[in-house]
N, C-alpha and C positions, 0 to 999 in steps of 0.2 A: 416763489410764490407767493403769496399773501395768505396768511394761515388763516385770518379772520375778516371775511368777505365785507363783515360791518363794517371796518378801517377803510374799505378800499377810495372813499372819498379823501378820508384825511389821510393817507398814505401820499395821496397826488399832490396834497396841497404841502408836504413833508417836502417832495423830491422837485417840487415847483421850481426853485431854483435853480437847479441842475439841470435842466433840461434845455435842449437847444430851441430855435426860435418856434420853428412850426412847431413843436413838439407841445412847449408854452401855450400856444392857439388854443390846441387840442384838450388840454388838462384844463384851461380856463371853460373851454366850450364844456366840457363835462361837469364840472364842479357848480357852474349855473344851470345846466340841462339835463342832469344825469339821467330824468325819467323819461326824454326826446331820446336821448343820446342812443337807451338800453335798446332801442327798437330801429337803429337805422345800422345799414351795413356798413361796411369799411368805406365802402363806393360814396355813399351818401355821405357819411361823416366829414370824408376829406372833400367835398365840395362845400360842403356849409362852410367849414372853415378856413378855407382857400391852402388846402396842402394837397401833398400827391399822397397817393392811397401807401403805398410803402410807407412814408412818413407816419400813418396813421400805425399798420403794424409793427416798426418798431419803436414806436408805443408802449403799444400793449406787451412786448417785449422785455422794454423797461421794468413795467411792473411785474415780470417775474412772468407773462402768460408767453403758452407754446404759440399763442396767434391773438387775433381779434376776437375770433368765434369765442374764446375764453374769457375774456375781459368785456363784451357784450352779455353773457350769462352769468358774468360776478354783476354788474350791472341791473341785470332782469332780476334778482335774486336781490342784490337791496333795494327795490324800489313797494318788492310787496312789503317790505316791514317799514320805511319812512314815509311812503307818502298815504296822506290825507285821504278821506273821503273827500273832500274836494279836488283833489287836485287828480285823483280818479274818476271825477265825472268831466273835468276838462281832459282828462287822455282820453274820453268817450264822447266825444264832440266831432270826430269824425263819420262815425254812424249816422251819416243821413238822412236814411230812408227804415219803415220797417225794412223792407227785403236784403238792406247792406247788414242790420241788426240780425235777421235771421241767419242770414251765412255768416256771416264773421263768428256768433257765438256757439252755432253749431259746430262750428269747423276747429275753433278754438279746444271745446270740449271733446273732439274725436281725438285731435293730438295729443289733448290731456291722457286720455285714457291710453291711447297706444305708447305712449311714453311709458307712464306709469306702469304696462303692461311688462315691455322690453325690460327696464331693469330691475325689476322687483325681484329681491332674494326669495328663491322658491322655498331653502332651506331654513330661513329664520322666517317666513311663514308657515311651514310644519312645526318650527318649535314653539310658534306662538300659540297654535292649536293646542298641542300638546298640552304646554302651561295654563290653557283655559279649561281642560279638560280634568287635571288634579289639584287644580285650586280649591282651598277649602273654601273660600269665597271671592265672587270677584267683584270690582268695585270700577263704575267706568264715569268720569269726569270730562266736560268738555263743554265752554264758555262761551259767549258771542254766538257768533257763527257756525260754532262747532257743538252746540246745544243740540241742534236741530242731529246731528250727526249721533251724537251721544245717546241722545234720547230712542233711535230710531234701533242702534246697536242693542241697546239694552231690551227694547219691547221684544225682539225675535230671540237674545238668547236667551228669554224669561221664558218662551216658549218651549226651550230645549233644556232650560238647565234650570235647577231652582235655588239656585244661591248669588242672582244677582241682586245688584244694588245700582244703581243712577245716583251720582250723588246731586246732592240740591244746588241752589243756585247761591244762595247766600254763602258765605264766608263761613261763619258761623254755623249755620248748618251741616256746610261738606264735613266739618273738622269733629264734631259729635255723631255724624255717619260714621264715619272713620277712625269713632275713637279707639275700638279694640283692635283696628289692622296690624297684620301680624306679618312673621317670614313664610307664612303656608300660604297668606293671602293671594291676590296677585290683581294688580291696578291698569286699568286704559287710558291713558289718558288723550285724547285728541286735542291737538290745535293746528291752525292753518294760521294766516298771515289773514287779518295784522294777529299778533301771536296774546293772548292771554294772560298779564304776575297772573292771577288764580290760577289756571292750571299748573302755572309754576310750581307759585307754593304748593301745591297740595301734593305735585310729584318728589317735590324733596320731601315733604314730612313722611312721605310712605319712605322712600328713600331710608330716612331714618330709622327706619322700623323694620328694614331687611327684609321689605316687602317684593316681590315680581315685578318689575316694570313693561308695560306694551305704550312704545310710543307710535302714532297713529300722526304723520305729520309728513309735510312736503319736503324736505331738505334736511342734510346734515348741518343746513345752518341754523336749524329752528332750537328754539333756546330748550325744549325739552329732548332733542335725541341726544344727547350726551349724558342726559339724566336718565334714561331708560336703560333696562337689561335687554332688553329687545327692541328694533325700532324698525319699521316699515314706512317707507314715502307715497305718497299718490303727488303729481302733480297737480296742482291748483291756479298753474297760471293764468292769469286774471285777463277777459278782455276790456273790463269794464268796470265800476265801481262795485259791483256785486261779485261777492265772492265764489269762482268756480268752485263748488262740491260734487262734482260730476264722477269725476275720478275715485274721488275717496270714498264716496259711495260704493262704487263698484267694489271698492278693497274691501270696504265691511261688509257687502254683500257677499264676495268670496270667503271671507272669515266663518258669514253665519252658516252659510252651506257646507262648508271644511268640516264644521263643530256638529252640525246635524247629522253628516252623511258617517259620522264615526259612531254618531249614537243612533243610528236610524231604526232599529229593533224597539228602543225603549221610549223614542219619541211617537212612536206610530200606533202604540195603544193612549200614547197621550193626548197625541189630535185626533183620536178615534172617540173620546170621550168628549175633549173640546167639541169635535163636530155637532156632540149630541146636545151637549149645552146649548151651543149657537142657537141651533137649530128650533130645539125646546124653548129658548126665551125669544126665539123670531131676533136674532140680533145681527143678521143681515137681511136686505133691501129684496126683493124678488124672490127668495125663497118658501 
């Protein structure tokens, strides 16, 4: 099995001369069209290149996969990183009308949530909740599309705890804000394809300070997965050029509620005070 799936295309190119005639046809098609091949069944791929379905399966075995579905999954993981926004738009061209868009997007998001729930490591989830509650300070970092997730997590954790900082978007501001970070603190890094180099740099710096690191990302292929002390993954398989953050948001909601339930007595008093303030200053409409 290829350990680093990012090198899958390079590995196919490397073994190309040793392949049979039929396998070379498959290999060349994948090299040229990996974004399309990633969503083809073994049957469809075999018809596309003019070989038998069993040849496609043997090709996957040659690469070290147990079967074609594992090769297909590896290709799908690659395109989340390699595809440009323009290529993602091209992938979405089969959304012929609004009705099709509604069906495909909702179905994709439901599948992402279901897959996230099924593979969630509950012990790691509990350990992360523990770490959030014992940390002296909590830092949250997320860039690009993950910025929204970082701000959302920070907003609600700040209602429960009093030691939460969402790091700014300027790289210089970030390092200034976390200048005193240490081993008693916790940093939560959020990164989904296409992965931001800025988040990686911040977490590497935190690791040098012996800080406990939590990664919220999409797979063990993510560049922040191995940096982290604890990692949780949420599926963000895209159905278009827009990143799907529905499953990651559900995971973040679960974290917020789990922390809140551990602090139930304390936050009840705090929320009562907040409600009084919100009512006095007419914060919400219709009240």
